[in-house]
Structures are given as C-alpha cells and as structure tokens.
N, CA, C and O of each residue as an XYZ file, in Angstrom:
768
protein
N       0.888     -1.127     -0.046
C      -0.044     -0.034      0.017
C       0.884      1.194     -0.024
O       1.889      1.268      0.682
N       0.494      2.165     -0.896
C       1.289      3.388     -0.958
C       0.398      4.598     -0.783
O      -0.736      4.571     -1.260
N       0.811      5.584     -0.173
C       0.112      6.830     -0.207
C       1.072      8.064     -0.335
O       2.258      7.972     -0.020
N       0.565      9.115     -0.765
C       1.433     10.273     -0.904
C       0.616     11.525     -0.722
O      -0.585     11.560     -0.988
N       1.238     12.461     -0.303
C       0.721     13.839     -0.283
C       1.579     14.780     -1.140
O       2.798     14.798     -0.967
N       1.020     15.523     -2.012
C       1.891     16.317     -2.806
C       1.816     17.831     -2.577
O       0.753     18.426     -2.397
N       3.015     18.404     -2.598
C       3.019     19.879     -2.383
C       2.829     20.406     -3.766
O       3.011     19.680     -4.743
N       2.455     21.694     -3.872
C       2.269     22.304     -5.116
C       3.564     22.372     -5.830
O       4.611     22.666     -5.253
N       3.479     22.091     -7.125
C       4.753     22.125     -8.028
C       4.466     23.071     -9.127
O       3.482     22.940     -9.855
N       5.359     24.058     -9.247
C       5.249     24.994    -10.387
C       5.828     24.334    -11.675
O       6.974     23.886    -11.701
N       5.021     24.298    -12.692
C       5.440     23.622    -13.975
C       5.156     24.596    -15.068
O       4.196     25.368    -15.050
N       6.117     24.512    -16.101
C       5.814     25.204    -17.416
C       4.596     24.529    -18.010
O       4.571     23.314    -18.204
N       3.613     25.315    -18.289
C       2.376     24.777    -18.856
C       2.292     25.074    -20.391
O       2.312     24.129    -21.180
N       2.206     26.262    -20.797
C       2.099     26.592    -22.219
C       3.220     27.505    -22.573
O       3.610     28.385    -21.806
N       3.752     27.270    -23.800
C       4.810     28.188    -24.360
C       4.750     28.188    -25.836
O       4.324     27.255    -26.517
N       5.241     29.384    -26.303
C       5.499     29.602    -27.679
C       6.699     30.530    -27.698
O       6.616     31.692    -27.300
N       7.827     29.988    -28.172
C       9.100     30.726    -28.108
C       9.830     30.587    -29.338
O      10.886     29.955    -29.344
N       9.347     31.144    -30.435
C      10.055     31.097    -31.771
C      11.417     31.701    -31.696
O      11.644     32.667    -30.968
N      12.327     31.135    -32.448
C      13.672     31.679    -32.518
C      14.061     32.207    -33.848
O      15.175     32.686    -34.059
N      13.041     32.103    -34.827
C      13.307     32.543    -36.102
C      11.965     33.201    -36.686
O      10.899     33.030    -36.095
N      12.044     33.904    -37.781
C      10.873     34.603    -38.351
C      10.104     35.426    -37.328
O       8.874     35.415    -37.266
N      10.918     36.166    -36.499
C      10.400     37.006    -35.475
C       9.831     38.230    -36.166
O      10.434     38.781    -37.087
N       8.705     38.628    -35.725
C       8.144     39.983    -36.115
C       7.941     40.749    -34.776
O       7.898     40.193    -33.678
N       7.831     41.969    -34.970
C       7.659     42.871    -33.819
C       6.176     43.471    -33.714
O       5.638     44.061    -34.651
N       5.635     43.275    -32.587
C       4.274     43.792    -32.287
C       4.356     45.083    -31.624
O       4.420     45.141    -30.396
N       4.360     46.210    -32.420
C       4.519     47.490    -31.929
C       3.299     48.138    -31.278
O       2.218     48.091    -31.866
N       3.412     48.700    -30.170
C       2.246     49.213    -29.471
C       2.469     50.676    -29.127
O       3.583     51.022    -28.734
N       1.497     51.544    -29.247
C       1.528     52.879    -28.835
C       1.157     52.859    -27.341
O       0.737     51.826    -26.820
N       1.309     53.973    -26.675
C       0.964     54.088    -25.257
C      -0.488     53.865    -24.951
O      -0.863     53.614    -23.806
N      -1.332     53.958    -26.006
C      -2.764     53.770    -25.738
C      -3.272     52.480    -26.323
O      -4.465     52.345    -26.595
N      -2.349     51.491    -26.529
C      -2.784     50.175    -27.085
C      -2.244     49.112    -26.065
O      -1.198     49.265    -25.434
N      -3.066     48.017    -25.968
C      -2.651     46.897    -25.183
C      -2.293     45.678    -25.946
O      -2.801     45.517    -27.056
N      -1.468     44.801    -25.462
C      -1.093     43.580    -26.093
C      -1.722     42.398    -25.354
O      -1.658     42.365    -24.126
N      -2.310     41.453    -26.023
C      -2.842     40.301    -25.383
C      -2.335     39.001    -26.031
O      -1.911     38.987    -27.187
N      -2.391     37.941    -25.270
C      -2.073     36.556    -25.880
C      -3.013     35.597    -25.098
O      -2.977     35.557    -23.868
N      -3.824     34.853    -25.806
C      -4.666     33.805    -25.283
C      -4.000     32.510    -25.326
O      -3.134     32.296    -26.174
N      -4.335     31.655    -24.492
C      -3.720     30.327    -24.307
C      -4.775     29.283    -23.746
O      -5.688     29.642    -23.003
N      -4.606     28.074    -24.115
C      -5.493     26.993    -23.587
C      -4.655     26.256    -22.436
O      -3.576     25.718    -22.685
N      -5.178     26.271    -21.270
C      -4.455     25.608    -20.148
C      -4.278     24.101    -20.405
O      -5.186     23.404    -20.858
N      -3.104     23.657    -20.101
C      -2.786     22.260    -20.252
C      -2.786     21.501    -18.960
O      -2.598     20.285    -18.923
N      -3.018     22.302    -17.818
C      -3.104     21.666    -16.517
C      -4.064     22.413    -15.676
O      -4.276     23.602    -15.915
N      -4.650     21.808    -14.722
C      -5.526     22.369    -13.732
C      -4.648     22.816    -12.531
O      -3.806     22.058    -12.048
N      -4.862     24.015    -12.085
C      -4.071     24.475    -10.932
C      -4.181     26.076    -10.875
O      -5.188     26.646    -11.295
N      -3.163     26.721    -10.370
C      -3.165     28.141    -10.269
C      -2.088     28.787    -11.240
O      -0.907     28.463    -11.111
N      -2.448     29.619    -12.129
C      -1.587     30.264    -12.928
C      -0.736     31.183    -12.010
O      -1.285     31.989    -11.259
N       0.597     31.051    -12.080
C       1.501     31.659    -11.069
C       2.522     32.593    -11.693
O       3.015     33.492    -11.013
N       2.850     32.415    -12.944
C       3.948     33.166    -13.528
C       3.768     33.289    -15.081
O       3.286     32.368    -15.741
N       4.155     34.400    -15.595
C       4.004     34.584    -17.099
C       5.243     35.231    -17.534
O       5.750     36.137    -16.874
N       5.772     34.767    -18.688
C       6.976     35.337    -19.309
C       6.610     35.830    -20.690
O       5.915     35.151    -21.447
N       7.103     37.064    -21.021
C       7.080     37.457    -22.527
C       8.420     38.049    -22.895
O       9.266     38.374    -22.062
N       8.547     38.161    -24.143
C       9.805     38.744    -24.739
C       9.539     40.088    -25.361
O       8.845     40.215    -26.370
N      10.110     41.082    -24.728
C       9.936     42.485    -25.090
C      11.114     42.715    -26.159
O      12.274     42.367    -25.941
N      10.694     43.326    -27.307
C      11.656     43.540    -28.357
C      12.667     44.468    -27.936
O      12.392     45.428    -27.216
N      13.924     44.205    -28.388
C      15.044     45.137    -28.190
C      15.331     45.829    -29.450
O      16.188     46.713    -29.458
N      14.668     45.496    -30.561
C      14.873     46.248    -31.831
C      14.165     47.539    -31.956
O      14.457     48.354    -32.830
N      13.227     47.724    -31.075
C      12.431     48.991    -31.067
C      12.716     49.634    -29.701
O      13.108     48.967    -28.744
N      12.488     51.045    -29.648
C      12.766     51.627    -28.454
C      11.625     51.288    -27.436
O      10.458     51.119    -27.787
N      12.058     51.207    -26.166
C      11.054     50.836    -25.102
C      10.961     52.151    -24.165
O      11.955     52.610    -23.602
N       9.817     52.645    -24.067
C       9.505     53.655    -23.064
C       9.188     53.109    -21.764
O       8.113     52.539    -21.578
N      10.109     53.253    -20.794
C       9.944     52.593    -19.532
C       8.557     53.060    -18.887
O       8.172     54.229    -18.937
N       7.899     52.095    -18.320
C       6.691     52.439    -17.638
C       5.977     51.236    -17.038
O       6.433     50.103    -17.189
N       4.890     51.470    -16.377
C       4.181     50.459    -15.674
C       3.022     49.974    -16.657
O       2.571     50.726    -17.520
N       2.588     48.719    -16.477
C       1.592     48.087    -17.214
C       0.676     47.346    -16.145
O       1.187     46.846    -15.143
N      -0.629     47.292    -16.377
C      -1.542     46.424    -15.626
C      -1.474     45.004    -16.313
O      -1.866     44.847    -17.469
N      -0.995     44.049    -15.601
C      -1.140     42.633    -16.095
C      -2.492     42.205    -15.686
O      -2.814     42.234    -14.498
N      -3.365     41.777    -16.688
C      -4.706     41.280    -16.413
C      -4.811     39.922    -16.972
O      -4.161     39.625    -17.975
N      -5.588     39.081    -16.388
C      -5.910     37.737    -16.804
C      -7.413     37.567    -16.979
O      -8.132     37.801    -16.007
N      -7.913     37.206    -18.052
C      -9.294     37.062    -18.434
C      -9.698     35.619    -18.789
O      -8.888     34.866    -19.330
N     -10.927     35.243    -18.491
C     -11.328     33.948    -19.025
C     -11.650     34.127    -20.532
O     -12.025     35.216    -20.967
N     -11.505     33.111    -21.262
C     -11.836     33.146    -22.763
C     -10.795     33.727    -23.513
O      -9.731     34.097    -23.018
N     -11.134     33.822    -24.862
C     -10.263     34.406    -25.840
C     -10.593     35.886    -26.053
O     -11.625     36.226    -26.632
N      -9.682     36.778    -25.566
C      -9.970     38.202    -25.755
C     -10.238     38.865    -24.303
O     -10.069     38.230    -23.262
N     -10.625     40.061    -24.340
C     -10.877     40.851    -23.046
C     -12.276     40.971    -22.655
O     -12.562     41.716    -21.718
N     -13.212     40.294    -23.297
C     -14.599     40.397    -22.908
C     -15.071     39.391    -21.869
O     -16.229     39.417    -21.452
N     -14.194     38.525    -21.462
C     -14.490     37.488    -20.422
C     -14.320     38.170    -19.097
O     -14.106     39.375    -18.965
N     -14.439     37.246    -18.073
C     -14.333     37.782    -16.614
C     -12.883     38.080    -16.299
O     -12.017     37.263    -16.611
N     -12.585     39.210    -15.697
C     -11.287     39.576    -15.191
C     -11.010     38.685    -13.955
O     -11.760     38.761    -12.982
N      -9.919     37.815    -13.972
C      -9.767     36.867    -13.025
C      -8.790     37.249    -11.915
O      -8.710     36.555    -10.901
N      -8.086     38.284    -12.082
C      -7.011     38.633    -11.083
C      -7.293     40.001    -10.506
O      -6.456     40.903    -10.516
N      -8.547     40.120     -9.987
C      -8.872     41.435     -9.243
C      -8.976     42.516    -10.224
O      -9.674     42.415    -11.233
N      -8.213     43.655     -9.901
C      -8.196     44.769    -10.871
C      -6.851     44.768    -11.617
O      -6.474     45.777    -12.212
N      -6.128     43.635    -11.586
C      -4.866     43.585    -12.420
C      -3.756     43.833    -11.424
O      -3.973     44.218    -10.275
N      -2.568     43.597    -11.918
C      -1.347     43.687    -11.207
C      -0.390     44.671    -11.870
O      -0.153     44.531    -13.070
N       0.161     45.626    -11.198
C       0.980     46.533    -11.828
C       2.415     45.856    -11.877
O       3.003     45.400    -10.896
N       2.901     45.867    -13.242
C       4.311     45.393    -13.552
C       5.091     46.479    -14.226
O       4.534     47.354    -14.890
N       6.359     46.417    -14.054
C       7.137     47.454    -14.754
C       7.994     46.809    -15.884
O       8.561     45.725    -15.748
N       8.035     47.552    -16.982
C       8.924     47.205    -18.213
C       9.782     48.305    -18.411
O       9.330     49.391    -18.774
N      11.105     48.098    -18.184
C      12.019     49.238    -18.373
C      13.088     48.911    -19.592
O      13.851     49.776    -20.023
N      13.057     47.756    -20.020
C      14.069     47.432    -21.090
C      13.569     46.262    -21.801
O      12.567     45.667    -21.403
N      14.288     45.868    -22.943
C      13.872     44.781    -23.779
C      14.404     43.482    -23.084
O      15.122     43.508    -22.084
N      13.951     42.264    -23.759
C      14.448     41.005    -23.341
C      13.231     40.170    -22.776
O      12.061     40.549    -22.836
N      13.636     39.057    -22.253
C      12.595     38.137    -21.574
C      12.236     38.677    -20.214
O      13.120     38.854    -19.376
N      10.987     38.943    -19.968
C      10.482     39.443    -18.780
C       9.626     38.395    -18.005
O       8.726     37.763    -18.557
N       9.932     38.261    -16.805
C       9.141     37.239    -15.923
C       8.308     37.992    -15.021
O       8.799     38.895    -14.343
N       7.076     37.690    -14.956
C       6.033     38.340    -14.005
C       5.456     37.212    -13.078
O       4.752     36.318    -13.548
N       5.769     37.281    -11.785
C       5.229     36.313    -10.869
C       3.890     37.044    -10.439
O       3.928     38.212    -10.052
N       2.771     36.369    -10.513
C       1.434     36.920    -10.195
C       1.295     37.046     -8.688
O       1.446     36.063     -7.963
N       0.993     38.318     -8.189
C       0.763     38.415     -6.782
C      -0.445     37.694     -6.317
O      -0.527     37.260     -5.168
N      -1.456     37.553     -7.270
C      -2.649     36.900     -6.966
C      -2.803     35.736     -8.004
O      -3.158     35.961     -9.161
N      -2.526     34.514     -7.548
C      -2.633     33.410     -8.595
C      -4.095     33.349     -9.132
O      -5.047     33.829     -8.517
N      -4.183     32.739    -10.286
C      -5.497     32.640    -11.038
C      -5.787     31.139    -11.274
O      -4.980     30.440    -11.887
N      -6.917     30.662    -10.794
C      -7.317     29.326    -11.029
C      -7.575     29.182    -12.525
O      -8.257     29.969    -13.181
N      -6.920     28.021    -13.030
C      -7.102     27.613    -14.365
C      -7.537     26.100    -14.441
O      -7.211     25.284    -13.578
N      -8.266     25.808    -15.498
C      -8.723     24.462    -15.747
C      -8.175     23.925    -17.007
O      -8.155     24.613    -18.028
N      -7.730     22.719    -16.965
C      -7.156     22.118    -18.298
C      -8.303     22.246    -19.467
O      -9.496     22.042    -19.240
N      -7.850     22.561    -20.568
C      -8.745     22.637    -21.751
C      -9.554     23.995    -21.884
O     -10.223     24.253    -22.884
N      -9.436     24.848    -20.783
C     -10.150     26.069    -20.926
C      -9.171     27.122    -21.438
O      -7.958     27.015    -21.259
N      -9.786     28.233    -22.138
C      -8.983     29.359    -22.725
C      -8.988     30.507    -21.778
O      -9.968     30.827    -21.104
N      -7.835     31.106    -21.768
C      -7.570     32.329    -20.903
C      -6.764     33.445    -21.765
O      -6.124     33.120    -22.765
N      -6.834     34.625    -21.357
C      -6.085     35.697    -22.123
C      -5.358     36.513    -21.061
O      -5.869     36.818    -19.983
N      -4.166     36.834    -21.433
C      -3.213     37.688    -20.586
C      -3.193     39.083    -21.305
O      -2.990     39.124    -22.519
N      -3.387     40.160    -20.619
C      -3.253     41.454    -21.242
C      -2.224     42.353    -20.539
O      -2.142     42.375    -19.311
N      -1.422     43.111    -21.361
C      -0.573     44.093    -20.816
C      -1.098     45.481    -21.259
O      -1.026     45.921    -22.407
N      -1.626     46.097    -20.207
C      -2.407     47.386    -20.303
C      -1.452     48.528    -19.859
O      -1.042     48.599    -18.701
N      -1.122     49.399    -20.805
C      -0.156     50.425    -20.403
C      -0.584     51.486    -19.382
O      -1.741     51.905    -19.393
N       0.292     51.917    -18.527
C      -0.006     52.928    -17.572
C       1.085     53.957    -17.733
O       1.650     54.418    -16.742
N       1.405     54.342    -19.012
C       2.307     55.321    -19.288
C       3.503     54.770    -20.031
O       4.343     55.576    -20.430
N       3.657     53.535    -20.249
C       4.861     53.019    -21.012
C       4.432     52.587    -22.432
O       3.245     52.529    -22.752
N       5.428     52.293    -23.255
C       5.165     51.810    -24.601
C       6.273     50.944    -24.934
O       7.425     51.294    -24.677
N       5.994     49.771    -25.522
C       6.950     48.872    -25.963
C       6.559     47.964    -27.075
O       5.429     48.065    -27.551
N       7.377     47.111    -27.513
C       7.021     46.107    -28.563
C       7.349     44.757    -28.083
O       8.384     44.495    -27.470
N       6.343     43.824    -28.412
C       6.582     42.473    -28.004
C       6.998     41.664    -29.218
O       6.511     41.861    -30.331
N       7.949     40.716    -28.949
C       8.291     39.712    -30.042
C       7.098     38.796    -30.280
O       6.364     38.383    -29.382
N       6.973     38.514    -31.604
C       5.884     37.695    -32.009
C       6.228     36.894    -33.164
O       7.370     37.018    -33.605
N       5.377     36.044    -33.760
C       5.656     35.296    -34.964
C       4.350     34.877    -35.577
O       3.249     35.069    -35.062
N       4.570     34.306    -36.686
C       3.360     33.716    -37.386
C       2.677     32.777    -36.592
O       3.337     31.983    -35.923
N       1.348     32.753    -36.569
C       0.513     31.872    -35.609
C       0.887     30.367    -35.764
O       0.451     29.694    -36.698
N       1.650     29.911    -34.879
C       2.077     28.512    -34.888
C       1.553     27.930    -33.551
O       1.632     26.712    -33.392
N       1.041     28.683    -32.612
C       0.496     28.045    -31.323
C      -0.948     27.907    -31.548
O      -1.670     28.880    -31.762
N      -1.372     26.676    -31.500
C      -2.725     26.292    -31.802
C      -3.774     26.653    -30.707
O      -4.972     26.704    -30.987
N      -3.302     26.901    -29.459
C      -4.127     27.045    -28.320
C      -4.631     28.500    -28.107
O      -5.329     28.757    -27.126
N      -4.299     29.424    -28.980
C      -4.663     30.820    -28.837
C      -4.070     31.813    -29.868
O      -3.541     31.394    -30.898
N      -4.156     33.047    -29.600
C      -3.585     33.977    -30.618
C      -3.333     35.286    -29.778
O      -3.734     35.461    -28.627
N      -2.584     36.203    -30.555
C      -2.367     37.509    -30.041
C      -3.553     38.464    -30.346
O      -4.431     38.182    -31.162
N      -3.515     39.537    -29.679
C      -4.512     40.577    -29.887
C      -4.187     41.894    -29.475
O      -3.150     42.057    -28.831
N      -4.985     42.950    -29.774
C      -4.678     44.314    -29.457
C      -5.982     44.985    -29.073
O      -7.003     44.887    -29.755
N      -5.893     45.678    -27.933
C      -6.982     46.498    -27.530
C      -6.629     47.957    -27.903
O      -5.595     48.493    -27.504
N      -7.544     48.573    -28.691
C      -7.176     49.991    -29.018
C      -7.812     50.909    -28.015
O      -8.851     51.515    -28.280
N      -7.185     51.014    -26.849
C      -7.690     51.783    -25.721
C      -8.067     53.135    -25.952
O      -7.240     53.852    -26.515
N      -9.199     53.628    -25.611
C     -10.276     53.026    -24.939
C     -11.219     52.337    -25.894
O     -12.300     51.961    -25.440
N     -10.949     52.138    -27.105
C     -11.846     51.642    -28.122
C     -11.988     50.155    -28.296
O     -12.097     49.457    -27.288
N     -11.994     49.632    -29.457
C     -12.298     48.185    -29.633
C     -11.180     47.322    -29.532
O     -10.042     47.786    -29.464
N     -11.433     45.958    -29.515
C     -10.438     44.894    -29.377
C     -10.451     44.138    -30.642
O     -11.516     43.921    -31.221
N      -9.232     43.695    -31.133
C      -9.080     42.835    -32.210
C      -8.170     41.659    -31.955
O      -7.038     41.814    -31.497
N      -8.679     40.483    -32.258
C      -7.872     39.253    -32.180
C      -7.035     39.187    -33.475
O      -7.573     39.391    -34.564
N      -5.775     38.914    -33.368
C      -4.802     38.818    -34.498
C      -4.601     37.350    -34.672
O      -3.609     36.831    -34.159
N      -5.469     36.621    -35.364
C      -5.350     35.112    -35.423
C      -4.184     34.666    -36.179
O      -3.880     33.473    -36.189
N      -3.472     35.596    -36.850
C      -2.300     35.163    -37.681
C      -1.021     35.274    -36.871
O       0.047     34.937    -37.383
N      -1.087     35.757    -35.564
C       0.157     36.027    -34.835
C       0.037     35.436    -33.343
O      -1.056     35.254    -32.805
N       1.148     35.182    -32.791
C       1.205     34.875    -31.429
C       2.385     35.623    -30.825
O       3.406     35.812    -31.486
N       2.250     36.046    -29.579
C       3.351     36.668    -28.895
C       4.321     35.533    -28.433
O       3.900     34.384    -28.301
N       5.592     35.857    -28.195
C       6.475     35.016    -27.514
C       6.064     34.948    -26.038
O       6.094     35.968    -25.351
N       5.675     33.751    -25.532
C       5.179     33.692    -24.151
C       5.407     32.375    -23.508
O       5.608     31.389    -24.218
N       5.391     32.286    -22.188
C       5.336     31.018    -21.371
C       4.383     31.297    -20.307
O       4.293     32.430    -19.834
N       3.638     30.283    -19.889
C       2.815     30.329    -18.737
C       3.298     29.222    -17.692
O       3.898     28.227    -18.098
N       3.036     29.407    -16.397
C       3.457     28.503    -15.431
C       2.304     28.219    -14.514
O       1.597     29.159    -14.150
N       2.063     27.008    -14.117
C       0.907     26.666    -13.324
C       1.474     25.829    -12.032
O       2.346     24.962    -12.093
N       0.828     26.249    -10.908
C       1.063     25.592     -9.662
C       0.067     24.476     -9.515
O      -1.125     24.772     -9.447
N       0.444     23.231     -9.459
C      -0.485     22.081     -9.480
C      -0.187     21.151     -8.303
O       0.971     20.967     -7.928
N      -1.192     20.592     -7.750
C      -0.979     19.487     -6.784
C      -1.581     18.159     -7.329
O      -1.792     17.197     -6.592
N      -1.836     18.163     -8.614
C      -2.355     17.002     -9.239
C      -1.384     16.052     -9.818
O      -1.754     15.042    -10.416
N      -0.031     16.396     -9.629
C       0.971     15.565    -10.092
C       1.851     16.258    -11.161
O       1.576     17.381    -11.584
N       2.859     15.586    -11.557
C       3.721     16.144    -12.534
C       3.134     15.970    -13.913
O       2.673     14.892    -14.289
N       3.166     17.122    -14.700
C       2.588     17.017    -16.018
C       3.637     16.468    -16.904
O       4.610     17.142    -17.243
N       3.447     15.270    -17.272
C       4.485     14.573    -18.136
C       4.172     14.824    -19.588
O       3.078     15.255    -19.953
N       5.197     14.532    -20.432
C       4.906     14.632    -21.834
C       3.774     13.817    -22.291
O       3.616     12.655    -21.916
N       2.952     14.454    -23.136
C       1.756     13.884    -23.588
C       0.433     14.191    -22.590
O      -0.717     13.835    -22.849
N       0.821     14.871    -21.491
C      -0.460     15.230    -20.638
C      -0.688     14.319    -19.536
O      -1.573     14.573    -18.719
N       0.084     13.201    -19.433
C      -0.185     12.224    -18.333
C       0.330     12.749    -17.038
O       1.400     13.359    -17.025
N      -0.393     12.545    -15.889
C       0.074     12.883    -14.579
C       0.527     11.660    -13.833
O       0.657     11.704    -12.609
N       0.756     10.634    -14.483
C       1.224      9.375    -13.797
C       2.703      9.210    -13.921
O       3.229      9.244    -15.033
N       3.381      9.038    -12.857
C       4.827      8.818    -12.812
C       5.063      7.520    -12.239
O       4.708      7.295    -11.082
N       5.687      6.557    -13.014
C       5.963      5.190    -12.583
C       7.377      5.258    -12.031
O       8.272      5.867    -12.615
N       7.550      4.589    -10.845
C       8.829      4.461    -10.187
C       9.170      2.935     -9.997
O       8.388      2.178     -9.421
N      10.240      2.570    -10.452
C      10.711      1.129    -10.355
C      11.913      1.153     -9.273
O      12.854      1.938     -9.394
N      11.818      0.303     -8.290
C      12.884      0.212     -7.341
C      13.438     -1.287     -7.336
O      12.669     -2.247     -7.388
N      14.701     -1.408     -7.277
C      15.324     -2.770     -7.115
C      16.406     -2.749     -6.046
O      16.978     -1.714     -5.704
N      16.650     -3.946     -5.540
C      17.712     -4.036     -4.535
C      17.093     -3.733     -3.118
O      15.911     -3.442     -2.939
N      17.982     -3.832     -2.207
C      17.586     -3.520     -0.817
C      16.789     -4.765     -0.226
O      16.769     -5.819     -0.861
N      16.216     -4.653      0.838
C      15.493     -5.729      1.519
C      14.034     -5.387      1.529
O      13.639     -4.298      1.946
N      13.217     -6.336      1.062
C      11.791     -6.207      1.074
C      11.227     -6.057      2.430
O      11.839     -6.632      3.330
N      10.176     -5.391      2.732
C       9.487     -4.569      1.794
C      10.218     -3.166      1.590
O      10.809     -2.615      2.518
N      10.138     -2.646      0.343
C      10.818     -1.449      0.098
C      10.038     -0.282      0.686
O       8.827     -0.178      0.492
N      10.743      0.612      1.416
C      10.118      1.761      2.032
C      10.917      2.966      1.651
O      12.080      2.835      1.269
N      10.310      4.187      1.744
C      10.970      5.485      1.547
C      10.060      6.419      1.031
O       8.893      6.167      0.731
N      10.676      7.609      0.925
C       9.967      8.754      0.427
C      10.776      9.396     -0.673
O      11.988      9.193     -0.745
N      10.149     10.148     -1.510
C      10.886     10.966     -2.543
C      10.099     12.082     -3.077
O       8.869     12.119     -3.056
N      10.916     13.047     -3.587
C      10.175     14.195     -4.202
C      10.524     14.151     -5.727
O      11.654     13.904     -6.148
N       9.484     14.405     -6.475
C       9.581     14.426     -7.918
C       9.200     15.765     -8.420
O       8.245     16.368     -7.930
N       9.938     16.264     -9.413
C       9.589     17.577    -10.102
C       9.786     17.410    -11.541
O      10.465     16.519    -12.053
N       9.136     18.344    -12.167
C       9.220     18.380    -13.691
C      10.608     18.737    -13.989
O      11.178     19.633    -13.366
N      11.184     18.049    -14.944
C      12.601     18.293    -15.281
C      12.941     18.790    -16.564
O      14.120     18.997    -16.853
C-alpha cells in the first residue's frame, strides 16, 4: 500500500518561443497587447513570461497585467483589478502573479498588458501556437484578435495533481530494485 501527499509544484504549462521569423508587435501608449492560451493543466496560474523587443525603443513604464477567462478581453477579469508590472528594457520578462489565478485544463484564458504610461514592442511570430492567438485593444476603443500572430510567451501553473508529463499524463511510474523487501522510503519528484 502506498500513499502520498503532494506539495504544489510549479510547472511550465504553455509556451510559444520562436527563434526565427520573429516579427515585432509595436504598441503605442494607448494600445494593449494580449495573448490567449489554452491551459494544459488544472491549478493556479502563477507566472508569465514575455519577450519584449530590443529592436524598437522601449519607453519605460508600468503596465497592468490582467488575466481574463476566454479568448480576448470580454471575459471575466480573474485577477482582481490587475497587477502593476514594470517594463524598463527589452528581453525576456518574468512576471510572478501576486494573486494566482485558478485555471482548468482545456479552458482558454487571455493575458493582457495594459499600459499605464509605458510603450514597448513584443516579439511575436506567425501563428503556430494552436491554443490561442495575439490581440490588441485600441484603448479605450475596440479589441481585435490577430489570429495570424502569437506573442512569444510562457505560462506556469502551480499544481497538486502531479507532474505534467509529456503527452499530458500525470502518472509517474517508479521502479525500485535491490535492498530488503518490503521497500520503503519517500521521494520528491519535479518536472525536469
């Protein structure tokens, strides 16, 4: 008989990180960038990474990082009123959510970077991520999904349901040999 209790494990969930055919998603101070994604695990969305273009000038400033249910910005805002994040230069930016967001495997969510005085460009590429797409809100006007593009992004989920293995399985098989039966012990497993 075996039993286990699992601590929450932060895992890379969704990502689109092209290294070639990069285009630049230029935004003015009154436009927002979005990226939708389909959760591959159930848990709490804990961290988001984006790649800010270094080929264009970056006007340092704050952004409200918002997470919505669904594809676009018409769904329910899931992280309160948003979280203020600062972008001061180009490169890969990691944002740890101060308020995690519950996500469910197979459901779509949208991350939005809403400017509060800054302006920058996000690296993107031709739409190769099947679970969502980039978009722009023309603040305070309308929103448009750009189904032909995706931002460079990664999402991380804290999960207690097990390690998300290749192919979506959460089962980890452990084989032990040697020693004296019955085998006993404990171990910690993490996504590698």
